[in-house]
C-alpha positions as CSV (number, residue, x, y, z in Angstrom):
1,M,0.0,0.0,0.0
2,P,1.5,3.4,-1.0
3,P,2.4,5.8,1.8
4,T,-0.1,8.6,2.6
5,P,1.2,11.8,1.0
6,K,2.0,14.7,3.2
7,P,-0.7,17.4,3.5
8,L,-0.1,20.0,0.8
9,A,0.3,22.8,3.4
10,E,3.2,20.9,5.0
11,T,4.9,20.4,1.6
12,L,4.5,24.1,0.7
13,R,5.9,25.2,4.1
14,E,9.0,23.0,3.5
15,E,9.5,24.5,0.0
16,I,9.2,28.1,1.2
17,T,11.6,27.4,4.0
18,Q,14.2,26.0,1.6
19,R,13.7,28.2,-1.4
20,G,12.2,31.4,-0.1
21,P,8.8,33.1,-0.8
22,M,6.8,31.8,-3.8
23,S,4.6,33.7,-6.2
24,F,0.9,33.4,-5.5
25,R,0.5,32.2,-9.0
26,D,2.6,29.1,-8.1
27,F,0.8,28.7,-4.8
28,M,-2.6,28.8,-6.4
29,A,-1.5,26.3,-9.1
30,R,-0.4,23.8,-6.5
31,A,-3.4,24.4,-4.3
32,L,-5.8,23.6,-7.1
33,Y,-3.9,21.2,-9.4
34,D,-1.4,19.2,-7.4
35,P,-2.1,15.7,-8.6
36,M,-2.1,14.2,-5.1
37,Q,-3.3,16.9,-2.8
38,G,-4.8,19.7,-5.0
39,Y,-8.4,20.8,-4.7
40,Y,-9.1,19.6,-8.3
41,G,-6.2,17.3,-8.7
42,A,-7.2,15.1,-5.8
43,G,-10.9,15.2,-6.8
44,R,-12.0,17.3,-3.8
45,A,-14.0,19.8,-5.9
46,R,-17.8,19.5,-5.2
47,V,-20.3,21.3,-7.4
48,G,-24.0,22.0,-6.6
49,R,-26.1,22.6,-3.6
50,G,-24.3,20.0,-1.5
51,G,-20.9,21.1,-2.7
52,D,-18.6,24.2,-2.4
53,F,-20.0,26.3,-5.2
54,F,-22.9,26.6,-7.6
55,T,-22.6,26.9,-11.4
56,N,-24.6,26.9,-14.6
57,V,-24.5,23.1,-14.8
58,S,-26.0,22.8,-11.3
59,V,-29.4,23.9,-12.6
60,G,-29.8,20.7,-14.6
61,P,-29.8,19.8,-18.3
62,L,-31.2,23.0,-19.6
63,F,-27.8,24.8,-19.8
64,G,-26.4,22.1,-22.1
65,R,-29.6,22.0,-24.1
66,L,-29.4,25.8,-24.7
67,L,-25.7,25.5,-25.7
68,A,-26.7,22.8,-28.1
69,R,-29.0,25.2,-29.9
70,Q,-26.0,27.6,-30.3
71,F,-23.7,24.8,-31.5
72,A,-26.2,23.6,-34.1
73,D,-26.5,27.1,-35.5
74,M,-22.7,27.3,-35.7
75,W,-22.6,24.0,-37.5
76,R,-24.9,25.4,-40.2
77,R,-22.7,28.5,-40.5
78,L,-19.8,26.2,-41.2
79,G,-21.7,24.6,-44.0
80,E,-22.9,21.5,-42.1
81,P,-19.6,19.7,-42.3
82,G,-19.5,16.0,-41.7
83,D,-16.6,16.3,-39.4
84,F,-17.9,18.9,-36.9
85,V,-15.9,18.9,-33.6
86,L,-17.0,20.2,-30.2
87,V,-14.2,20.6,-27.7
88,E,-15.0,21.2,-24.0
89,Q,-12.3,22.2,-21.6
90,G,-12.9,22.2,-17.8
91,A,-15.8,19.7,-18.1
92,H,-15.6,18.6,-14.4
93,H,-17.6,15.3,-14.4
94,G,-18.9,15.7,-17.9
95,E,-22.6,16.6,-17.2
96,A,-22.8,19.5,-19.6
97,A,-21.1,17.5,-22.3
98,A,-23.6,14.7,-21.9
99,D,-26.5,17.3,-22.0
100,V,-25.2,18.9,-25.2
101,L,-24.9,15.5,-27.0
102,T,-28.3,14.3,-25.8
103,A,-29.9,17.6,-26.9
104,L,-28.3,17.5,-30.4
105,G,-29.6,13.9,-30.8
106,D,-33.1,15.0,-29.8
107,F,-33.6,18.1,-32.0
108,D,-30.8,18.0,-34.7
109,P,-29.9,14.4,-35.5
110,L,-27.9,15.4,-38.6
111,C,-25.7,17.7,-36.5
112,F,-25.4,15.0,-33.9
113,A,-24.3,12.4,-36.5
114,A,-21.6,14.8,-37.7
115,T,-20.3,15.7,-34.2
116,T,-17.3,14.3,-32.4
117,L,-16.7,15.6,-28.8
118,W,-13.3,16.1,-27.5
119,L,-12.7,16.7,-23.7
120,I,-9.4,18.4,-22.6
121,E,-8.7,16.9,-19.2
122,P,-5.2,16.6,-17.6
123,L,-6.4,15.1,-14.3
124,D,-7.0,11.3,-14.0
125,T,-9.7,11.6,-11.4
126,L,-11.9,13.9,-13.6
127,R,-11.2,11.9,-16.7
128,H,-12.4,8.8,-15.0
129,A,-15.6,10.6,-13.9
130,Q,-16.2,12.0,-17.4
131,K,-15.9,8.5,-18.9
132,Q,-18.5,7.2,-16.5
133,T,-20.9,10.1,-17.3
134,L,-20.5,9.7,-21.1
135,Q,-20.4,5.9,-21.3
136,R,-23.8,5.8,-23.0
137,F,-22.4,7.4,-26.1
138,A,-20.6,5.4,-28.8
139,P,-16.8,5.1,-28.1
140,D,-15.9,7.0,-31.3
141,K,-18.3,9.9,-30.4
142,V,-16.2,11.1,-27.4
143,R,-12.4,11.4,-27.2
144,W,-9.9,12.8,-24.7
145,T,-6.7,14.6,-24.6
146,E,-4.7,15.9,-21.6
147,T,-3.7,19.2,-23.2
148,P,-4.9,21.4,-26.1
149,A,-1.7,20.4,-27.9
150,G,-3.2,16.9,-28.2
151,L,-6.1,18.1,-30.3
152,P,-6.2,17.6,-34.0
153,E,-6.6,20.7,-36.2
154,F,-10.4,21.0,-36.1
155,R,-13.4,22.7,-37.6
156,G,-16.1,23.4,-34.9
157,V,-16.4,25.0,-31.5
158,H,-14.2,25.1,-28.4
159,Y,-16.3,25.9,-25.4
160,S,-15.8,26.3,-21.6
161,N,-17.8,27.2,-18.6
162,E,-15.9,28.5,-15.6
163,L,-12.5,27.6,-16.9
164,L,-10.5,30.8,-17.0
165,D,-11.5,31.9,-13.5
166,A,-9.5,28.8,-12.2
167,F,-6.3,29.8,-14.1
168,P,-3.6,30.6,-11.5
169,V,-3.2,34.4,-11.1
170,H,-0.4,36.7,-9.9
171,R,-1.4,38.9,-6.9
172,V,-0.1,42.5,-7.1
173,V,-0.5,45.8,-5.2
174,W,0.0,49.4,-6.3
175,R,2.0,51.3,-3.6
176,G,1.4,54.8,-5.0
177,D,4.4,55.0,-7.4
178,H,5.1,51.5,-8.4
179,W,3.6,48.0,-8.5
180,K,4.7,45.2,-6.2
181,E,4.1,41.5,-6.5
182,R,2.5,39.9,-3.5
183,R,4.3,36.6,-2.8
184,V,3.6,33.9,-0.2
185,D,5.9,33.6,2.8
186,L,5.8,32.1,6.3
187,Q,5.3,33.9,9.6
188,D,5.1,31.7,12.7
189,G,4.4,28.7,10.5
190,Q,1.4,30.4,8.8
191,F,1.2,31.5,5.1
192,V,1.3,35.3,4.7
193,F,1.5,37.7,1.8
194,I,4.6,39.9,1.5
195,D,5.6,42.6,-1.0
196,A,8.3,41.7,-3.6
197,E,9.8,43.3,-6.7
198,V,8.0,42.6,-10.0
199,T,10.7,40.6,-11.8
200,E,8.7,38.9,-14.6
201,E,8.9,41.0,-17.8
202,V,5.5,39.8,-19.1
203,L,3.9,40.8,-15.8
204,R,5.5,44.2,-15.9
205,A,4.3,44.8,-19.4
206,H,0.7,43.8,-18.4
207,L,0.7,46.1,-15.4
208,A,1.8,49.0,-17.5
209,R,-1.6,48.7,-19.4
210,L,-3.8,48.9,-16.3
211,P,-5.8,52.1,-15.6
212,A,-4.8,54.4,-12.8
213,V,-5.7,53.1,-9.3
214,P,-5.4,54.5,-5.7
215,P,-2.5,53.6,-3.4
216,D,-2.5,50.2,-1.7
217,Y,-4.9,48.9,-4.4
218,E,-4.6,45.1,-4.4
219,T,-5.7,43.0,-7.4
220,E,-4.7,40.1,-9.6
221,V,-3.4,39.5,-13.1
222,N,-4.0,36.4,-15.2
223,L,-1.1,35.8,-17.6
224,E,-2.3,32.3,-18.6
225,V,-5.0,33.7,-21.0
226,V,-2.7,34.9,-23.8
227,P,-0.9,31.5,-24.4
228,W,-4.2,29.7,-23.9
229,V,-6.0,31.7,-26.6
230,R,-3.0,31.3,-28.9
231,E,-2.9,27.6,-28.5
232,I,-6.6,27.0,-29.0
233,G,-6.6,29.4,-31.9
234,A,-3.7,27.5,-33.5
235,R,-5.7,24.2,-33.4
236,L,-8.9,25.8,-34.7
237,R,-9.0,25.7,-38.5
238,E,-12.4,27.2,-38.8
239,G,-15.1,27.9,-36.2
240,F,-15.6,29.5,-32.8
241,I,-14.3,29.7,-29.2
242,L,-17.1,30.3,-26.6
243,V,-16.0,31.4,-23.2
244,I,-18.6,31.5,-20.4
245,D,-17.3,32.8,-17.0
246,Y,-17.7,35.5,-14.4
247,G,-15.7,38.6,-14.9
248,Y,-15.7,42.1,-16.4
249,P,-14.2,44.3,-19.1
250,R,-10.9,45.8,-17.9
251,A,-12.4,49.3,-17.1
252,E,-14.9,47.6,-14.8
253,Y,-12.4,45.0,-13.4
254,Y,-10.0,47.7,-12.2
255,R,-12.5,50.2,-10.9
256,P,-10.8,52.4,-8.2
257,E,-13.2,51.2,-5.5
258,R,-12.4,47.5,-6.2
259,T,-9.5,47.9,-3.8
260,I,-9.1,44.2,-2.8
261,G,-9.5,42.7,-6.3
262,T,-11.7,39.6,-7.0
263,L,-9.6,36.8,-5.6
264,S,-12.0,34.5,-3.6
265,A,-11.8,31.3,-1.7
266,Y,-14.9,29.1,-1.2
267,S,-15.9,26.1,0.9
268,A,-19.4,24.8,1.4
269,H,-20.9,27.9,-0.4
270,R,-19.2,30.1,2.2
271,R,-16.5,32.6,1.4
272,E,-13.3,31.8,3.2
273,P,-11.7,35.1,4.5
274,N,-8.1,33.9,3.9
275,P,-7.2,32.5,0.4
276,L,-3.9,31.1,1.9
277,A,-5.7,29.0,4.4
278,R,-6.0,25.2,3.9
279,P,-4.3,24.9,0.4
280,G,-5.8,22.0,-1.5
281,E,-9.0,21.9,0.6
282,I,-10.8,25.0,-0.7
283,D,-11.6,26.5,-4.1
284,L,-9.6,29.5,-5.3
285,T,-10.9,31.7,-8.1
286,A,-10.5,35.1,-9.6
287,H,-12.8,36.9,-12.0
288,V,-11.8,37.1,-15.7
289,D,-10.5,40.3,-17.3
290,F,-12.4,39.8,-20.6
291,T,-10.5,42.7,-22.3
292,S,-7.3,40.6,-21.9
293,V,-9.1,37.7,-23.7
294,G,-10.1,40.1,-26.4
295,E,-6.5,41.4,-26.8
296,A,-5.2,37.8,-26.9
297,A,-7.7,37.0,-29.6
298,G,-6.4,39.8,-31.8
299,I,-2.9,38.6,-31.4
300,A,-4.0,35.0,-32.3
301,G,-5.8,36.2,-35.5
302,L,-9.3,35.7,-34.1
303,E,-12.3,38.0,-34.4
304,I,-14.6,39.0,-31.6
305,A,-18.0,37.6,-32.6
306,G,-19.9,38.7,-29.5
307,F,-19.8,39.7,-25.8
308,T,-22.7,40.0,-23.5
309,D,-23.9,39.1,-20.0
310,Q,-25.5,35.8,-19.4
311,H,-28.9,37.3,-18.9
312,H,-29.0,38.5,-22.5
313,F,-27.2,35.4,-23.8
314,M,-29.8,33.1,-22.3
315,V,-32.8,35.2,-23.3
316,D,-31.7,35.0,-26.9
317,L,-31.0,31.3,-26.8
318,G,-34.3,30.8,-25.0
319,R,-36.1,32.2,-28.1
320,L,-34.7,29.3,-30.1
321,H,-35.5,26.7,-27.4
322,F,-38.9,27.5,-26.1
323,P,-41.9,27.6,-28.5
324,E,-44.2,30.7,-28.2
325,V,-47.0,28.6,-26.7
326,L,-45.7,26.2,-24.0
327,P,-47.6,23.0,-23.2
328,A,-48.4,22.5,-19.5
329,G,-46.6,19.9,-17.5
330,A,-44.1,19.2,-14.8
331,A,-41.2,18.9,-17.2
332,T,-42.0,22.2,-18.8
333,E,-42.3,23.9,-15.4
334,K,-38.9,22.5,-14.3
335,E,-37.2,23.8,-17.5
336,L,-38.8,27.2,-17.0
337,R,-37.5,27.4,-13.4
338,A,-34.0,26.4,-14.6
339,F,-34.2,29.1,-17.3
340,K,-35.1,31.8,-14.8
341,T,-32.1,30.8,-12.6
342,L,-29.7,30.9,-15.6
343,M,-31.0,34.3,-16.9
344,H,-32.2,36.1,-13.8
345,P,-30.1,39.3,-13.2
346,G,-30.2,38.6,-9.4
347,L,-29.0,35.0,-9.8
348,L,-26.6,33.9,-12.5
349,G,-27.6,36.3,-15.3
350,R,-25.4,39.3,-14.3
351,S,-22.6,37.3,-12.6
352,F,-21.5,35.5,-15.8
353,H,-20.6,36.8,-19.3
354,A,-20.3,35.0,-22.6
355,L,-17.5,35.9,-25.1
356,C,-17.4,34.4,-28.5
357,L,-14.4,34.4,-30.8
358,A,-14.5,33.4,-34.5
359,K,-12.0,32.3,-37.1
360,G,-12.7,32.0,-40.8
361,V,-16.5,32.0,-40.6
362,E,-19.4,34.4,-40.8
363,H,-20.7,35.4,-37.4
364,H,-23.2,38.2,-37.8
365,S,-26.5,37.9,-35.9
366,L,-25.1,34.9,-34.0
367,P,-27.7,33.4,-31.6
368,G,-26.9,34.3,-28.0
369,F,-25.6,37.8,-29.0
370,A,-28.6,39.4,-30.7
371,F,-29.2,41.8,-27.8
372,A,-25.6,42.6,-27.2
373,T,-23.8,46.0,-27.4
374,A,-21.0,46.2,-29.9
375,P,-18.2,44.0,-28.3
376,E,-15.4,46.5,-29.1
377,R,-17.2,49.2,-27.2
378,M,-17.8,47.0,-24.1
379,L,-14.3,45.5,-24.1
380,F,-12.1,48.4,-25.4
381,G,-14.3,51.5,-25.0
382,R,-14.3,52.2,-28.7
């Protein structure tokens, strides 16, 4: 029997003692993705009412069914290819993927027949759970790769729900005349933040693009977005990238009054006050700077096809899904309750945004974005 691994907190204390303070980006990466003791790596993440956090998939199959309406339209815009590829990254246990495939089989059998689903999943525990969830589909319908580099060049759609918010971030603070990086050190055996010089050139360049903020303004920077968009864009021959996550355009993200940033830690639906406490046992997350994603898209040769909050995104997709006259019945009532949760401004409708990128395909009047303001105005102020 293999020995029980050390608690992650003990391992990180030893590393900091030996090597000195570590960046919060590295601390967060280990806390979430360490294969033996990370929150996701060890399979500790729990979604839904009985878990640590609530997401779109938690409302039931409707989220996947609405996405399927979007994907079927995208398939038609691509000319109804016989090799249509859907790629989901960050699929957790695979419930949304199963809901999408089931819905396509129900209302668009031709699109379903043309579709192959790829899941990008580096973690063994989650890959096993996904295979269990998707076992009812033919073996050649669903495939896996550990990284985006393992994808074939494809025509179709890459989509994700709450993926980018779990990318490790750098923590920084403006001290009135210069930025400092907040690194993780030890004090009396406890993890604490300390100021350090910003030594990474890419981080320096990103900080130079941020708007003016007041002294002692603490926030975070996600440097993983640019290489991620570049890598997915390089595999995408023709089609779309759909990102659904919570976050803001840059002007909103770095508002002067947002003095402590968006970094959050959650356990059992309660916010943990200290993001350094209990590494590997709690969820760590930060909102998405969608302007950064838009900038990365331009570098990667992608167009911005749409950007809107989830309220408007779901209302528009709901017009495709729900007939004008709804039949009475328990199933219909259940879907309508789920729809209200997804689109209600006081629930998930304003917390989440949807950003769509396009490559080599017509994207005007794309379902989901019919009610959206011009994305360049929202993301770049122009």
